[in-house]
TIROTI-774859 format. One line per field, with one value per residue: residue number from 0; residue in three letters; x, y, z of N, C-alpha, C in turn. Coordinates in steps of 0.05 Angstrom, whole numbers, plus 5000, padded with zeros to 4 digits. Example, Ala and Ser with C-alpha at 12.3 -4.5 7.8 and 13.67 -1.06 7.14 Angstrom:
n <- 0; 1
res <- ALA; SER
n_c1 <- 5264; 5257
n_c2 <- 4886; 4955
n_c3 <- 5156; 5142
ca_c1 <- 5246; 5273
ca_c2 <- 4910; 4979
ca_c3 <- 5156; 5143
c_c1 <- 5264; 5258
c_c2 <- 4934; 5001
c_c3 <- 5156; 5157
END
This chain:
n <- 0; 1; 2; 3; 4; 5; 6; 7; 8; 9; 10; 11; 12; 13; 14; 15; 16; 17; 18; 19; 20; 21; 22; 23; 24; 25; 26; 27; 28; 29; 30; 31; 32; 33; 34; 35; 36; 37; 38; 39; 40; 41; 42; 43; 44; 45; 46; 47; 48; 49; 50; 51; 52; 53; 54; 55; 56; 57; 58; 59; 60; 61; 62; 63; 64; 65; 66; 67; 68; 69; 70; 71; 72; 73; 74; 75; 76; 77; 78; 79; 80; 81; 82; 83; 84; 85; 86; 87; 88; 89; 90; 91; 92; 93; 94; 95; 96; 97; 98; 99; 100; 101; 102; 103; 104; 105; 106; 107; 108; 109; 110; 111; 112; 113; 114; 115; 116; 117; 118; 119; 120; 121; 122; 123; 124; 125; 126; 127; 128; 129; 130; 131; 132; 133; 134; 135; 136; 137; 138; 139; 140; 141; 142; 143; 144; 145; 146; 147; 148; 149; 150; 151; 152; 153; 154; 155; 156; 157; 158; 159; 160; 161; 162; 163; 164; 165; 166; 167; 168; 169; 170; 171; 172; 173; 174; 175; 176; 177; 178; 179; 180; 181; 182; 183; 184; 185; 186; 187; 188; 189; 190; 191; 192; 193; 194; 195; 196; 197; 198; 199; 200; 201; 202; 203; 204; 205; 206; 207; 208; 209; 210; 211; 212; 213; 214; 215; 216; 217; 218; 219; 220; 221; 222; 223; 224; 225; 226; 227; 228; 229; 230; 231; 232; 233; 234; 235; 236; 237; 238; 239; 240; 241; 242; 243; 244; 245; 246; 247; 248; 249; 250; 251; 252; 253; 254; 255; 256; 257; 258; 259; 260
res <- UNK; UNK; UNK; UNK; UNK; UNK; UNK; UNK; UNK; UNK; UNK; UNK; UNK; UNK; UNK; UNK; UNK; UNK; UNK; UNK; UNK; UNK; UNK; UNK; UNK; UNK; UNK; UNK; UNK; UNK; UNK; UNK; UNK; UNK; UNK; UNK; UNK; UNK; UNK; UNK; UNK; UNK; UNK; UNK; UNK; UNK; UNK; UNK; UNK; UNK; UNK; UNK; UNK; UNK; UNK; UNK; UNK; UNK; UNK; UNK; UNK; UNK; UNK; UNK; UNK; UNK; UNK; UNK; UNK; UNK; UNK; UNK; UNK; UNK; UNK; UNK; UNK; UNK; UNK; UNK; UNK; UNK; UNK; UNK; UNK; UNK; UNK; UNK; UNK; UNK; UNK; UNK; UNK; UNK; UNK; UNK; UNK; UNK; UNK; UNK; UNK; UNK; UNK; UNK; UNK; UNK; UNK; UNK; UNK; UNK; UNK; UNK; UNK; UNK; UNK; UNK; UNK; UNK; UNK; UNK; UNK; UNK; UNK; UNK; UNK; UNK; UNK; UNK; UNK; UNK; UNK; UNK; UNK; UNK; UNK; UNK; UNK; UNK; UNK; UNK; UNK; UNK; UNK; UNK; UNK; UNK; UNK; UNK; UNK; UNK; UNK; UNK; UNK; UNK; UNK; UNK; UNK; UNK; UNK; UNK; UNK; UNK; UNK; UNK; UNK; UNK; UNK; UNK; UNK; UNK; UNK; UNK; UNK; UNK; UNK; UNK; UNK; UNK; UNK; UNK; UNK; UNK; UNK; UNK; UNK; UNK; UNK; UNK; UNK; UNK; UNK; UNK; UNK; UNK; UNK; UNK; UNK; UNK; UNK; UNK; UNK; UNK; UNK; UNK; UNK; UNK; UNK; UNK; UNK; UNK; UNK; UNK; UNK; UNK; UNK; UNK; UNK; UNK; UNK; UNK; UNK; UNK; UNK; UNK; UNK; UNK; UNK; UNK; UNK; UNK; UNK; UNK; UNK; UNK; UNK; UNK; UNK; UNK; UNK; UNK; UNK; UNK; UNK; UNK; UNK; UNK; UNK; UNK; UNK; UNK; UNK; UNK; UNK; UNK; UNK; UNK; UNK; UNK; UNK; UNK; UNK
n_c1 <- 4125; 4085; 4026; 3970; 3964; 3978; 3942; 3892; 3906; 3904; 3851; 3840; 3849; 3820; 3771; 3772; 3766; 3806; 3845; 3881; 3937; 3952; 3999; 4049; 4067; 4119; 4129; 4100; 4112; 4163; 4150; 4120; 4153; 4169; 4118; 4072; 4057; 3989; 3936; 3889; 3834; 3784; 3722; 3735; 3787; 3847; 3892; 3953; 3988; 4024; 3991; 3973; 3998; 3965; 3984; 4012; 3963; 3951; 3981; 3973; 3931; 3937; 3975; 3945; 3904; 3924; 3950; 3898; 3881; 3925; 3908; 3866; 3888; 3913; 3870; 3836; 3880; 3888; 3839; 3835; 3876; 3846; 3807; 3846; 3862; 3808; 3802; 3840; 3829; 3784; 3794; 3827; 3795; 3765; 3802; 3810; 3763; 3765; 3794; 3792; 3739; 3754; 3781; 3755; 3719; 3755; 3761; 3705; 3709; 3742; 3718; 3680; 3699; 3776; 3818; 3827; 3873; 3892; 3907; 3952; 3989; 3967; 3986; 4020; 4035; 4078; 4121; 4182; 4160; 4103; 4118; 4152; 4109; 4076; 4105; 4106; 4048; 4050; 4085; 4066; 4007; 4019; 4039; 3997; 3957; 3987; 3972; 3906; 3902; 3926; 3978; 4023; 4074; 4101; 4065; 4083; 4143; 4141; 4117; 4155; 4190; 4181; 4165; 4230; 4245; 4205; 4212; 4185; 4129; 4073; 4037; 4063; 4036; 3994; 4023; 4051; 4013; 3992; 4025; 4039; 3990; 4001; 4037; 4012; 3962; 3997; 4014; 4056; 4060; 4091; 4123; 4083; 4055; 4097; 4088; 4045; 4055; 4091; 4062; 4017; 4049; 4075; 4047; 3991; 3947; 3934; 3880; 3885; 3892; 3859; 3848; 3897; 3908; 3868; 3884; 3925; 3901; 3888; 3926; 3948; 3909; 3916; 3977; 3960; 3967; 3935; 3910; 3940; 3914; 3857; 3857; 3880; 3831; 3793; 3811; 3804; 3758; 3740; 3761; 3754; 3686; 3631; 3656; 3671; 3719; 3720; 3656; 3685; 3714; 3686; 3670; 3704; 3721; 3679; 3667; 3719; 3706; 3665; 3704; 3727; 3775
n_c2 <- 3480; 3499; 3446; 3463; 3501; 3457; 3421; 3448; 3461; 3407; 3402; 3435; 3424; 3371; 3385; 3424; 3378; 3346; 3283; 3244; 3202; 3132; 3117; 3076; 3002; 2971; 2928; 2935; 2982; 2961; 2921; 2952; 2995; 2990; 2994; 3040; 3103; 3112; 3155; 3193; 3208; 3265; 3301; 3337; 3348; 3310; 3264; 3243; 3210; 3187; 3169; 3122; 3155; 3171; 3154; 3109; 3079; 3083; 3043; 3003; 2976; 2981; 2937; 2891; 2889; 2873; 2818; 2806; 2800; 2758; 2714; 2698; 2693; 2643; 2616; 2606; 2591; 2537; 2510; 2509; 2479; 2429; 2420; 2409; 2351; 2326; 2312; 2288; 2245; 2227; 2219; 2170; 2135; 2129; 2106; 2058; 2032; 2021; 1996; 1952; 1930; 1918; 1874; 1835; 1833; 1802; 1755; 1743; 1728; 1686; 1635; 1611; 1624; 1626; 1680; 1747; 1741; 1694; 1657; 1632; 1582; 1518; 1461; 1405; 1355; 1324; 1340; 1386; 1440; 1431; 1440; 1494; 1528; 1520; 1547; 1593; 1611; 1613; 1646; 1693; 1698; 1704; 1757; 1779; 1774; 1812; 1849; 1854; 1860; 1904; 1918; 1955; 1978; 1935; 1891; 1912; 1913; 1852; 1841; 1855; 1830; 1781; 1794; 1801; 1756; 1714; 1722; 1702; 1691; 1678; 1714; 1758; 1808; 1818; 1824; 1871; 1909; 1901; 1922; 1975; 1987; 1990; 2028; 2070; 2073; 2079; 2142; 2154; 2171; 2179; 2137; 2096; 2108; 2093; 2041; 2029; 2034; 2004; 1966; 1971; 1974; 1936; 1890; 1902; 1873; 1849; 1833; 1876; 1921; 1974; 1987; 2003; 2036; 2077; 2085; 2110; 2157; 2176; 2182; 2220; 2261; 2270; 2298; 2331; 2347; 2359; 2360; 2313; 2273; 2289; 2263; 2211; 2193; 2195; 2163; 2115; 2114; 2110; 2078; 2034; 2022; 2014; 1989; 1972; 2005; 2046; 2070; 2084; 2125; 2168; 2189; 2214; 2248; 2276; 2302; 2333; 2367; 2397; 2419; 2447; 2437
n_c3 <- 4799; 4843; 4876; 4881; 4830; 4794; 4792; 4784; 4735; 4704; 4709; 4674; 4625; 4626; 4627; 4574; 4553; 4527; 4501; 4543; 4531; 4561; 4599; 4574; 4606; 4626; 4614; 4565; 4544; 4513; 4480; 4442; 4419; 4359; 4342; 4281; 4294; 4321; 4286; 4298; 4280; 4275; 4270; 4211; 4211; 4185; 4160; 4183; 4173; 4109; 4056; 3992; 3938; 3872; 3831; 3843; 3860; 3811; 3771; 3806; 3798; 3730; 3733; 3755; 3710; 3678; 3694; 3693; 3645; 3624; 3642; 3617; 3575; 3579; 3596; 3544; 3519; 3544; 3531; 3479; 3472; 3494; 3466; 3422; 3442; 3441; 3393; 3364; 3406; 3377; 3327; 3340; 3354; 3303; 3278; 3303; 3299; 3251; 3230; 3256; 3236; 3193; 3199; 3213; 3181; 3143; 3183; 3179; 3126; 3125; 3137; 3097; 3042; 3018; 3041; 3043; 3079; 3095; 3040; 3031; 2981; 2974; 3021; 3015; 3047; 3091; 3055; 3043; 3030; 3053; 3104; 3107; 3090; 3122; 3163; 3154; 3151; 3210; 3218; 3206; 3224; 3278; 3268; 3255; 3294; 3336; 3317; 3318; 3366; 3386; 3392; 3354; 3346; 3355; 3318; 3274; 3265; 3270; 3215; 3189; 3182; 3166; 3110; 3102; 3110; 3085; 3014; 2978; 2989; 2985; 3020; 3020; 2998; 3032; 3078; 3067; 3065; 3125; 3146; 3129; 3149; 3204; 3205; 3196; 3242; 3279; 3271; 3237; 3178; 3132; 3130; 3124; 3066; 3033; 3041; 3018; 2966; 2959; 2958; 2917; 2870; 2868; 2875; 2838; 2833; 2876; 2925; 2959; 2943; 2939; 2992; 2999; 2970; 2978; 3041; 3020; 3005; 3056; 3087; 3059; 3064; 3121; 3129; 3113; 3060; 2999; 2956; 2941; 2967; 2945; 2895; 2902; 2925; 2897; 2847; 2878; 2868; 2828; 2802; 2840; 2843; 2890; 2924; 2986; 3006; 2961; 2977; 3033; 3007; 2992; 3032; 3059; 3026; 3019; 3071; 3068; 3031; 3063; 3106; 3069; 3043
ca_c1 <- 4100; 4051; 4007; 3947; 3969; 3986; 3910; 3888; 3921; 3902; 3821; 3833; 3850; 3796; 3741; 3776; 3764; 3828; 3852; 3916; 3938; 3961; 4039; 4049; 4072; 4143; 4127; 4084; 4130; 4191; 4145; 4102; 4173; 4159; 4086; 4074; 4036; 3963; 3933; 3855; 3810; 3752; 3708; 3746; 3817; 3867; 3918; 3981; 4011; 4020; 3968; 3979; 3993; 3954; 4014; 4015; 3948; 3945; 4003; 3965; 3908; 3954; 3981; 3907; 3889; 3959; 3936; 3870; 3891; 3943; 3892; 3844; 3892; 3914; 3844; 3836; 3895; 3878; 3806; 3845; 3893; 3831; 3797; 3855; 3864; 3795; 3796; 3856; 3823; 3756; 3812; 3840; 3776; 3757; 3831; 3815; 3744; 3764; 3816; 3759; 3720; 3763; 3794; 3729; 3715; 3768; 3759; 3684; 3715; 3775; 3699; 3669; 3726; 3800; 3808; 3874; 3899; 3892; 3906; 3970; 3997; 3970; 4003; 4027; 4036; 4108; 4151; 4188; 4144; 4094; 4135; 4162; 4084; 4069; 4119; 4094; 4024; 4054; 4095; 4045; 3988; 4032; 4046; 3973; 3937; 4001; 3951; 3887; 3905; 3931; 4010; 4031; 4093; 4110; 4061; 4100; 4158; 4131; 4107; 4178; 4209; 4154; 4169; 4247; 4242; 4191; 4210; 4169; 4109; 4036; 4018; 4071; 4021; 3976; 4038; 4057; 3986; 3981; 4050; 4023; 3971; 4007; 4048; 3983; 3955; 4031; 4020; 4085; 4045; 4101; 4134; 4059; 4057; 4118; 4086; 4022; 4066; 4108; 4035; 4012; 4068; 4089; 4024; 3979; 3919; 3927; 3855; 3882; 3902; 3837; 3849; 3923; 3888; 3843; 3896; 3939; 3889; 3870; 3946; 3959; 3901; 3927; 4001; 3947; 3967; 3899; 3904; 3943; 3891; 3834; 3866; 3874; 3801; 3779; 3814; 3784; 3718; 3734; 3779; 3736; 3666; 3611; 3668; 3674; 3739; 3698; 3638; 3700; 3739; 3675; 3652; 3725; 3720; 3657; 3689; 3738; 3695; 3656; 3723; 3736; 3809
ca_c2 <- 3478; 3482; 3432; 3466; 3487; 3427; 3400; 3473; 3460; 3387; 3404; 3445; 3399; 3344; 3393; 3420; 3349; 3329; 3264; 3240; 3171; 3127; 3103; 3051; 2992; 2974; 2908; 2944; 2998; 2949; 2917; 2977; 3010; 2981; 2992; 3064; 3114; 3124; 3158; 3195; 3236; 3266; 3318; 3367; 3340; 3300; 3243; 3259; 3189; 3180; 3150; 3123; 3172; 3167; 3142; 3084; 3062; 3070; 3029; 2969; 2988; 2963; 2907; 2878; 2890; 2858; 2800; 2790; 2785; 2735; 2686; 2697; 2690; 2621; 2596; 2609; 2561; 2502; 2511; 2503; 2442; 2409; 2411; 2389; 2327; 2314; 2315; 2268; 2222; 2220; 2208; 2145; 2122; 2120; 2087; 2018; 2022; 2011; 1963; 1924; 1932; 1901; 1840; 1833; 1823; 1782; 1729; 1730; 1713; 1656; 1618; 1619; 1621; 1637; 1709; 1763; 1735; 1667; 1647; 1611; 1564; 1491; 1442; 1377; 1345; 1304; 1349; 1409; 1462; 1440; 1451; 1520; 1534; 1518; 1565; 1623; 1612; 1607; 1675; 1720; 1701; 1722; 1789; 1798; 1775; 1823; 1873; 1862; 1875; 1937; 1921; 1963; 1975; 1899; 1883; 1924; 1890; 1825; 1833; 1873; 1807; 1771; 1806; 1792; 1718; 1700; 1736; 1690; 1674; 1684; 1733; 1786; 1828; 1828; 1830; 1885; 1915; 1909; 1936; 2003; 1997; 1986; 2058; 2088; 2076; 2104; 2173; 2152; 2171; 2185; 2108; 2086; 2123; 2072; 2010; 2029; 2042; 1985; 1946; 1979; 1971; 1901; 1880; 1904; 1844; 1840; 1842; 1903; 1947; 1993; 1991; 2022; 2070; 2082; 2090; 2140; 2184; 2188; 2197; 2258; 2278; 2264; 2305; 2364; 2352; 2361; 2356; 2294; 2268; 2287; 2254; 2189; 2177; 2196; 2140; 2092; 2117; 2105; 2040; 2003; 2033; 2005; 1977; 1991; 2025; 2069; 2090; 2102; 2157; 2189; 2192; 2231; 2270; 2307; 2305; 2357; 2397; 2407; 2425; 2469; 2432
ca_c3 <- 4803; 4861; 4872; 4872; 4810; 4774; 4802; 4765; 4692; 4692; 4710; 4653; 4610; 4626; 4618; 4546; 4512; 4509; 4514; 4554; 4526; 4579; 4601; 4577; 4631; 4622; 4579; 4534; 4521; 4506; 4440; 4431; 4397; 4331; 4324; 4278; 4315; 4321; 4285; 4307; 4251; 4279; 4244; 4194; 4215; 4162; 4171; 4186; 4156; 4086; 4032; 3970; 3911; 3849; 3806; 3851; 3852; 3772; 3769; 3809; 3767; 3711; 3740; 3750; 3682; 3658; 3708; 3685; 3616; 3627; 3659; 3599; 3553; 3588; 3593; 3523; 3508; 3546; 3514; 3455; 3474; 3503; 3433; 3405; 3455; 3438; 3365; 3364; 3411; 3360; 3309; 3340; 3353; 3273; 3263; 3309; 3284; 3217; 3236; 3277; 3224; 3172; 3218; 3220; 3147; 3131; 3197; 3164; 3090; 3114; 3139; 3078; 3027; 3015; 3044; 3024; 3104; 3086; 3012; 3031; 2972; 2992; 3031; 3015; 3066; 3079; 3038; 3054; 3020; 3071; 3132; 3096; 3084; 3157; 3186; 3140; 3156; 3234; 3233; 3194; 3243; 3294; 3264; 3252; 3314; 3352; 3300; 3323; 3404; 3385; 3392; 3332; 3344; 3343; 3300; 3244; 3266; 3256; 3183; 3166; 3181; 3153; 3091; 3098; 3110; 3056; 2995; 2955; 3008; 2974; 3037; 3027; 2986; 3058; 3101; 3060; 3071; 3146; 3157; 3122; 3168; 3230; 3209; 3198; 3264; 3295; 3248; 3208; 3154; 3109; 3128; 3101; 3043; 3026; 3043; 3002; 2950; 2947; 2953; 2892; 2848; 2864; 2862; 2818; 2826; 2898; 2937; 2980; 2928; 2942; 3016; 3004; 2958; 3007; 3058; 3020; 3013; 3076; 3095; 3040; 3089; 3153; 3123; 3097; 3023; 2997; 2927; 2923; 2972; 2926; 2867; 2911; 2939; 2871; 2838; 2890; 2868; 2791; 2799; 2842; 2852; 2889; 2944; 3021; 2995; 2946; 3001; 3053; 2993; 2980; 3053; 3065; 3002; 3029; 3093; 3053; 3022; 3085; 3116; 3056; 3039
c_c1 <- 4087; 4045; 3990; 3948; 3970; 3953; 3893; 3888; 3906; 3873; 3820; 3842; 3831; 3776; 3752; 3769; 3782; 3838; 3888; 3923; 3958; 3984; 4027; 4067; 4105; 4150; 4115; 4098; 4155; 4165; 4125; 4129; 4162; 4140; 4094; 4055; 4005; 3957; 3896; 3851; 3790; 3743; 3731; 3774; 3830; 3883; 3934; 4000; 4005; 4006; 3990; 3976; 3985; 3966; 4006; 3990; 3935; 3965; 3985; 3955; 3913; 3958; 3953; 3907; 3899; 3959; 3920; 3874; 3908; 3922; 3876; 3859; 3901; 3895; 3841; 3863; 3900; 3859; 3812; 3859; 3871; 3813; 3817; 3857; 3842; 3795; 3818; 3844; 3798; 3771; 3824; 3817; 3773; 3783; 3825; 3784; 3748; 3784; 3799; 3749; 3726; 3772; 3777; 3713; 3727; 3774; 3732; 3690; 3724; 3740; 3688; 3688; 3752; 3801; 3841; 3889; 3892; 3887; 3934; 3965; 3974; 3976; 4006; 4038; 4064; 4131; 4152; 4177; 4118; 4101; 4144; 4129; 4072; 4063; 4106; 4076; 4027; 4051; 4081; 4024; 3986; 4033; 4010; 3951; 3955; 3977; 3929; 3891; 3917; 3965; 4024; 4054; 4113; 4093; 4082; 4131; 4162; 4135; 4135; 4200; 4205; 4165; 4212; 4244; 4228; 4196; 4199; 4143; 4088; 4019; 4040; 4058; 4006; 3993; 4044; 4025; 3984; 4004; 4049; 4008; 3978; 4018; 4034; 3976; 3973; 4028; 4037; 4074; 4067; 4114; 4104; 4049; 4079; 4109; 4075; 4035; 4076; 4085; 4029; 4022; 4081; 4074; 3991; 3955; 3920; 3891; 3853; 3895; 3884; 3835; 3876; 3921; 3882; 3868; 3923; 3930; 3896; 3921; 3963; 3945; 3910; 3959; 3991; 3954; 3943; 3897; 3919; 3926; 3865; 3841; 3868; 3855; 3795; 3778; 3802; 3756; 3724; 3748; 3759; 3708; 3654; 3623; 3669; 3690; 3723; 3680; 3663; 3712; 3719; 3650; 3683; 3718; 3700; 3670; 3705; 3727; 3679; 3675; 3738; 3764; 3808
c_c2 <- 3477; 3459; 3437; 3470; 3473; 3418; 3430; 3463; 3423; 3378; 3418; 3430; 3380; 3360; 3405; 3389; 3330; 3304; 3256; 3203; 3154; 3125; 3077; 3030; 2975; 2958; 2914; 2972; 2986; 2936; 2925; 2998; 3007; 2986; 3026; 3076; 3118; 3142; 3174; 3214; 3245; 3279; 3342; 3354; 3316; 3280; 3252; 3234; 3202; 3163; 3149; 3141; 3162; 3150; 3113; 3066; 3065; 3055; 3003; 2953; 2955; 2937; 2894; 2864; 2871; 2827; 2784; 2781; 2766; 2713; 2681; 2676; 2653; 2609; 2585; 2587; 2531; 2493; 2491; 2477; 2425; 2400; 2397; 2358; 2306; 2297; 2289; 2242; 2210; 2202; 2187; 2120; 2108; 2104; 2059; 2018; 2018; 1994; 1940; 1918; 1903; 1887; 1833; 1820; 1806; 1750; 1722; 1704; 1683; 1641; 1611; 1607; 1628; 1667; 1718; 1747; 1714; 1647; 1633; 1593; 1541; 1468; 1414; 1378; 1321; 1316; 1378; 1433; 1461; 1452; 1494; 1540; 1545; 1545; 1594; 1632; 1634; 1639; 1691; 1725; 1717; 1754; 1796; 1796; 1797; 1855; 1883; 1860; 1893; 1942; 1927; 1965; 1936; 1884; 1902; 1910; 1860; 1818; 1845; 1845; 1779; 1769; 1800; 1757; 1708; 1729; 1732; 1690; 1694; 1706; 1755; 1804; 1841; 1831; 1861; 1917; 1929; 1927; 1964; 2006; 2009; 2019; 2075; 2100; 2089; 2121; 2164; 2152; 2174; 2151; 2083; 2088; 2093; 2053; 2009; 2024; 2019; 1965; 1941; 1970; 1942; 1885; 1886; 1899; 1841; 1854; 1872; 1923; 1976; 2001; 2012; 2048; 2086; 2100; 2109; 2165; 2198; 2199; 2221; 2276; 2284; 2299; 2335; 2368; 2347; 2349; 2331; 2267; 2260; 2266; 2226; 2176; 2184; 2173; 2121; 2092; 2103; 2084; 2023; 2016; 2010; 1979; 1996; 2007; 2048; 2085; 2109; 2130; 2174; 2199; 2216; 2252; 2288; 2313; 2334; 2370; 2408; 2423; 2449; 2470; 2428
c_c3 <- 4824; 4857; 4872; 4842; 4782; 4771; 4781; 4729; 4694; 4693; 4688; 4622; 4603; 4614; 4588; 4527; 4506; 4518; 4519; 4553; 4551; 4582; 4591; 4593; 4615; 4601; 4550; 4524; 4505; 4481; 4438; 4417; 4368; 4330; 4312; 4302; 4302; 4314; 4290; 4293; 4264; 4261; 4243; 4203; 4188; 4171; 4182; 4168; 4134; 4071; 4011; 3946; 3893; 3826; 3831; 3851; 3817; 3766; 3774; 3797; 3747; 3715; 3747; 3736; 3668; 3659; 3688; 3667; 3605; 3622; 3636; 3579; 3551; 3584; 3569; 3505; 3512; 3538; 3491; 3450; 3484; 3485; 3418; 3415; 3439; 3408; 3351; 3372; 3388; 3338; 3318; 3348; 3326; 3263; 3271; 3304; 3261; 3218; 3241; 3255; 3200; 3175; 3219; 3200; 3140; 3157; 3186; 3142; 3098; 3135; 3119; 3045; 3029; 3012; 3038; 3049; 3100; 3063; 3011; 3010; 2992; 3001; 3024; 3028; 3065; 3065; 3051; 3049; 3043; 3098; 3122; 3095; 3113; 3175; 3179; 3149; 3182; 3239; 3220; 3210; 3272; 3300; 3260; 3278; 3341; 3335; 3309; 3355; 3404; 3394; 3361; 3322; 3336; 3324; 3275; 3253; 3264; 3233; 3173; 3169; 3178; 3127; 3084; 3096; 3087; 3029; 2977; 2961; 2989; 2995; 3031; 3021; 3024; 3082; 3096; 3061; 3106; 3158; 3165; 3142; 3195; 3233; 3203; 3220; 3291; 3284; 3240; 3180; 3125; 3104; 3111; 3082; 3031; 3026; 3033; 2975; 2940; 2946; 2925; 2872; 2845; 2864; 2864; 2825; 2852; 2908; 2949; 2967; 2934; 2961; 3021; 2982; 2970; 3031; 3048; 3011; 3042; 3100; 3088; 3070; 3111; 3148; 3115; 3078; 3012; 2973; 2913; 2945; 2966; 2904; 2881; 2919; 2912; 2852; 2847; 2881; 2840; 2786; 2811; 2859; 2863; 2917; 2967; 3011; 2986; 2961; 3021; 3039; 2992; 3007; 3065; 3049; 3009; 3060; 3091; 3045; 3038; 3095; 3096; 3044; 3013
END
């Protein structure tokens, strides 16, 4: 085509308002080979590239809703677990407070009169019996101190060893009770029930029987054995009215009634 005709054609194109893309340089052309084509939209024009279909959008929306539902479910599980952990913490604090109260009461009794935890037989100086009784008291106190310090597994072992070593000790009923308490605090309720049962059957006149019967009711409560729990707690109130154990039994029964147990 002659040069004049090319110039006229180019002028006509420019006059018509059609844009001519700039030719890329060698480096730019090399880097732009993998780029998608640019689509320019004008008034009344339609895109030439493909757009997501309605099916794809509906699928994405469904996935989003499913994810949101899973997040809500996980949040609910976290809240339930948090509440359960808090309930266990409260229960643990109640157990520790109960033991601390009982230990303090025993210590106060020890300063005024022989208490259930200091009622060993009188020691006769210079005899074999005195040496045996002194060692008994020392071994008992060692296990009891572990109990007060919160080392329940070690305390349980100490009381088990004491019961095996001193089958005729006057402290056996107390050792048996605190062995049951150690199991109870460790939430080994079946083993605790066994020890409290042995105390009540082997030492029916022991001052620890009301507390052992009370804790029997507590064990059944924690095991979800509501009828047995009510039976034990009602026995405490009927046999030992006006005692701290009876008051605790009454409170637990009121709690069960509130919980509709």
